[in-house]
KOLLOPA-469253 format. One line per field, with one value per atom (N, C-alpha, C, O): residue in one letter; atom name; x, y, z. Coordinates in Angstrom, 1 decimal. Layout:
<gufis>
r = A	...
a = CA	...
x = X	...
y = Y	...
z = Z	...
</gufis>
This chain:
<gufis>
r = M	M	M	M	M	M	M	M	T	T	T	T	T	T	T	T	E	E	E	E	T	T	T	T	K	K	K	K	E	E	E	E	I	I	I	I	L	L	L	L	T	T	T	T	A	A	A	A	A	A	A	A	S	S	S	S	A	A	A	A	V	V	V	V	L	L	L	L	A	A	A	A	N	N	N	N	N	N	N	N	S	S	S	S	V	V	V	V	P	P	P	P	E	E	E	E	L	L	L	L	R	R	R	R	G	G	G	G	L	L	L	L	R	R	R	R	V	V	V	V	D	D	D	D	E	E	E	E	E	E	E	E	S	S	S	S	N	N	N	N	E	E	E	E	L	L	L	L	Q	Q	Q	Q	L	L	L	L	H	H	H	H	G	G	G	G	R	R	R	R	V	V	V	V	R	R	R	R	S	S	S	S	F	F	F	F	Y	Y	Y	Y	H	H	H	H	K	K	K	K	Q	Q	Q	Q	L	L	L	L	A	A	A	A	Q	Q	Q	Q	E	E	E	E	A	A	A	A	I	I	I	I	L	L	L	L	P	P	P	P	L	L	L	L	A	A	A	A	G	G	G	G	N	N	N	N	L	L	L	L	Q	Q	Q	Q	V	V	V	V	V	V	V	V	N	N	N	N	H	H	H	H	L	L	L	L	H	H	H	H	V	V	V	V	H	H	H	H	G	G	G	G
a = N	CA	C	O	N	CA	C	O	N	CA	C	O	N	CA	C	O	N	CA	C	O	N	CA	C	O	N	CA	C	O	N	CA	C	O	N	CA	C	O	N	CA	C	O	N	CA	C	O	N	CA	C	O	N	CA	C	O	N	CA	C	O	N	CA	C	O	N	CA	C	O	N	CA	C	O	N	CA	C	O	N	CA	C	O	N	CA	C	O	N	CA	C	O	N	CA	C	O	N	CA	C	O	N	CA	C	O	N	CA	C	O	N	CA	C	O	N	CA	C	O	N	CA	C	O	N	CA	C	O	N	CA	C	O	N	CA	C	O	N	CA	C	O	N	CA	C	O	N	CA	C	O	N	CA	C	O	N	CA	C	O	N	CA	C	O	N	CA	C	O	N	CA	C	O	N	CA	C	O	N	CA	C	O	N	CA	C	O	N	CA	C	O	N	CA	C	O	N	CA	C	O	N	CA	C	O	N	CA	C	O	N	CA	C	O	N	CA	C	O	N	CA	C	O	N	CA	C	O	N	CA	C	O	N	CA	C	O	N	CA	C	O	N	CA	C	O	N	CA	C	O	N	CA	C	O	N	CA	C	O	N	CA	C	O	N	CA	C	O	N	CA	C	O	N	CA	C	O	N	CA	C	O	N	CA	C	O	N	CA	C	O	N	CA	C	O	N	CA	C	O	N	CA	C	O	N	CA	C	O	N	CA	C	O	N	CA	C	O	N	CA	C	O	N	CA	C	O
x = -0.7	0.2	-0.6	-1.5	-0.1	-0.8	-0.4	0.8	-1.4	-1.2	-0.6	-0.6	0.0	0.5	-0.6	-0.4	-1.8	-2.9	-3.3	-3.5	-3.3	-3.7	-2.6	-2.9	-1.3	-0.3	-0.4	-0.2	-0.8	-0.9	-2.1	-2.0	-3.2	-4.4	-4.0	-4.4	-3.3	-2.9	-2.0	-2.1	-1.0	-0.1	-0.9	-0.6	-1.8	-2.6	-3.5	-3.6	-4.1	-5.0	-4.2	-4.7	-3.1	-2.2	-1.8	-1.7	-1.4	-1.0	-2.1	-1.9	-3.3	-4.5	-4.7	-5.0	-4.6	-4.8	-3.6	-3.8	-2.4	-1.1	-1.1	-0.5	-1.7	-1.7	-3.0	-3.2	-3.9	-5.2	-5.1	-4.2	-6.1	-6.1	-6.6	-6.4	-7.1	-7.5	-6.4	-6.1	-5.6	-4.5	-4.7	-3.9	-5.9	-6.2	-6.2	-6.0	-6.5	-6.5	-5.1	-5.0	-4.1	-2.8	-2.1	-1.2	-2.5	-1.8	-2.5	-2.1	-3.6	-4.4	-3.6	-2.8	-3.9	-3.3	-4.3	-5.4	-3.8	-4.6	-3.9	-2.7	-4.7	-4.1	-5.1	-6.2	-4.5	-5.3	-5.3	-4.2	-6.5	-6.6	-7.9	-9.0	-7.8	-8.9	-9.8	-11.0	-9.2	-9.9	-10.6	-11.6	-10.1	-10.7	-9.6	-8.4	-10.0	-9.1	-9.6	-10.7	-8.7	-9.2	-8.5	-7.3	-9.4	-8.9	-8.7	-9.6	-7.6	-7.3	-6.8	-6.1	-7.1	-6.6	-7.7	-8.8	-7.4	-8.4	-8.7	-7.7	-9.9	-10.3	-11.2	-11.7	-11.4	-12.1	-13.6	-14.4	-14.1	-15.5	-15.9	-15.1	-17.2	-17.8	-17.7	-17.6	-17.7	-17.5	-16.1	-16.0	-15.0	-13.7	-13.6	-12.9	-14.3	-14.4	-15.0	-14.4	-16.0	-16.7	-15.8	-15.7	-15.1	-14.2	-13.1	-12.8	-12.5	-11.5	-12.0	-11.3	-13.1	-13.7	-14.0	-13.6	-14.6	-14.9	-13.7	-13.7	-12.6	-11.3	-10.7	-10.1	-10.8	-10.2	-11.2	-10.7	-12.4	-13.4	-13.3	-13.3	-13.0	-12.8	-11.6	-11.5	-10.7	-9.4	-9.5	-8.6	-10.6	-10.7	-10.7	-10.4	-11.1	-11.2	-12.2	-13.3	-11.7	-12.5	-12.4	-13.0	-11.8	-11.7	-12.8	-13.2	-13.3	-14.3	-13.7	-12.7	-14.2	-13.7	-14.3	-15.5	-13.5	-13.9	-13.3	-12.1	-14.2	-13.8	-13.7	-14.7	-12.5	-12.2	-11.8	-11.2	-12.0	-11.6	-12.4	-13.6	-11.7	-12.3	-12.5	-11.6	-13.7	-14.0	-13.8	-14.4	-13.0	-12.8	-12.9	-12.6	-13.5	-13.8	-12.9	-13.0
y = -4.7	-4.3	-3.9	-4.5	-2.9	-2.3	-3.1	-3.4	-3.5	-4.3	-3.4	-2.1	-4.0	-3.3	-2.5	-1.3	-3.1	-2.4	-1.1	-0.1	-1.2	-0.1	1.0	2.2	0.6	1.6	2.3	3.6	1.6	2.2	3.2	4.3	2.8	3.7	5.0	6.1	4.8	5.9	6.9	8.1	6.3	7.1	7.9	9.0	7.2	7.8	8.9	9.9	8.7	9.7	10.9	12.0	10.7	11.8	12.6	13.9	11.9	12.6	13.4	14.5	12.8	13.5	14.9	15.9	14.9	16.1	17.0	18.2	16.5	17.3	18.0	19.1	17.4	18.0	18.6	18.9	18.8	19.4	20.8	21.5	21.2	22.6	23.6	24.8	23.1	24.0	24.0	23.0	25.1	25.1	24.7	24.1	25.0	24.7	23.2	22.8	22.4	20.9	20.3	19.1	21.0	20.4	20.1	19.2	20.7	20.5	19.5	19.3	18.9	18.0	16.6	16.3	15.9	14.7	13.5	13.7	12.4	11.2	10.1	9.8	9.4	8.3	7.1	7.2	6.0	4.7	4.2	4.1	3.8	3.2	2.4	2.9	1.2	0.3	0.2	0.3	0.0	-0.1	1.2	1.2	2.3	3.6	4.5	4.5	5.2	6.2	7.5	8.0	8.1	9.3	10.6	10.6	11.6	12.9	13.8	13.8	14.5	15.3	16.7	16.8	17.7	19.1	20.1	19.8	21.3	22.4	23.0	23.2	23.3	24.0	25.2	25.3	26.1	27.3	27.2	28.1	26.1	26.0	24.6	23.7	24.4	23.0	22.6	21.4	23.5	23.1	22.5	21.4	23.1	22.5	21.1	20.2	21.0	19.7	18.7	17.5	19.0	18.0	17.7	16.6	18.8	18.6	17.6	16.7	17.7	16.8	15.4	14.5	15.2	13.9	13.3	12.1	14.0	13.5	13.2	12.4	13.9	13.7	12.4	11.7	11.9	10.6	9.5	8.3	9.7	8.7	7.6	6.4	8.0	7.0	6.1	5.0	6.5	5.7	4.8	4.0	5.0	4.3	2.8	2.1	2.2	0.8	0.2	0.6	-0.7	-1.3	-0.6	-1.1	0.6	1.4	2.4	2.9	2.6	3.6	4.9	5.0	6.0	7.3	8.0	8.1	8.5	9.2	10.6	10.8	11.6	13.0	13.7	14.0	13.9	14.5	16.0	16.6	16.5	17.9	18.9	18.7	19.9	21.0	22.2	22.6	22.8	24.0	25.2	25.3	26.1	27.4	28.5	28.4	29.6	30.7	31.8	32.8
z = 8.9	7.9	6.6	6.3	6.0	4.8	3.6	3.4	2.8	1.6	0.5	0.6	-0.5	-1.6	-2.3	-2.7	-2.5	-3.1	-2.3	-2.9	-1.0	-0.1	-0.2	-0.3	-0.3	-0.4	-1.8	-1.8	-2.8	-4.1	-4.1	-4.7	-3.5	-3.4	-2.6	-3.0	-1.5	-0.7	-1.5	-1.4	-2.2	-3.0	-4.1	-4.4	-4.8	-5.9	-5.3	-6.0	-4.2	-3.6	-3.2	-3.4	-2.6	-2.2	-3.4	-3.4	-4.5	-5.7	-6.4	-6.9	-6.4	-7.0	-6.3	-6.9	-5.0	-4.2	-4.4	-4.6	-4.4	-4.5	-5.9	-6.0	-6.9	-8.3	-8.6	-9.8	-7.7	-8.0	-8.4	-8.1	-9.3	-9.8	-8.8	-8.9	-7.7	-6.5	-5.5	-4.8	-5.4	-4.6	-3.1	-2.5	-2.6	-1.2	-0.9	0.2	-1.9	-1.7	-1.7	-1.3	-2.2	-2.4	-1.1	-1.0	0.0	1.3	2.2	3.4	1.7	2.6	2.7	1.9	3.8	4.1	3.9	4.3	3.4	3.2	4.0	3.8	4.9	5.7	5.5	5.0	5.8	5.8	7.2	7.8	7.7	9.0	9.0	8.7	9.4	9.6	8.4	8.5	7.2	5.9	5.6	4.9	6.1	5.7	5.1	5.5	4.1	3.4	4.1	3.8	4.9	5.7	5.2	4.9	5.0	4.6	5.9	6.8	6.0	7.1	6.6	5.6	7.4	7.0	7.2	7.8	6.7	6.8	5.5	4.7	5.2	4.0	4.4	5.5	3.4	3.7	3.4	3.8	2.8	2.5	2.4	2.2	2.6	2.5	1.0	0.8	0.1	-1.3	-1.5	-2.2	-0.9	-1.1	-0.3	-0.8	0.8	1.5	0.6	0.6	-0.1	-1.0	-2.2	-2.6	-2.7	-3.9	-3.5	-4.3	-2.4	-2.0	-1.9	-2.3	-1.3	-1.1	-2.5	-2.7	-3.4	-4.7	-5.5	-6.4	-5.2	-6.0	-5.7	-6.6	-4.4	-4.1	-4.1	-4.1	-4.1	-4.1	-5.2	-4.9	-6.5	-7.5	-7.3	-7.9	-6.5	-6.2	-5.0	-4.8	-4.2	-2.9	-3.0	-2.0	-4.1	-4.2	-3.1	-3.0	-2.3	-1.3	0.0	1.0	0.1	1.3	1.4	0.4	2.6	2.8	2.9	3.7	2.3	2.4	3.6	3.7	4.5	5.7	5.6	5.6	5.6	5.5	6.8	7.4	7.3	8.6	8.4	9.3	7.2	6.9	7.8	8.0	8.3	9.1	8.2	7.4	8.2	7.5	8.4	9.5	7.9	8.7	7.7	6.5	8.2	7.3	7.4	6.7
</gufis>
């Protein structure tokens, strides 16, 4: 069962991406599984992949950030 703190982290991470100044990051999905904050979706560059990860990293708390984003050109 997900804790209240984990739910808050998940909500905050999703909001940071949804309101990001980079439009490509707004449609990405953030999930929590096994104490991991997981990024899912597709981006056009490794730069955007890194931007998404860095955007949620400060919010992760005690969760490990795992970047499952796929880069397509």
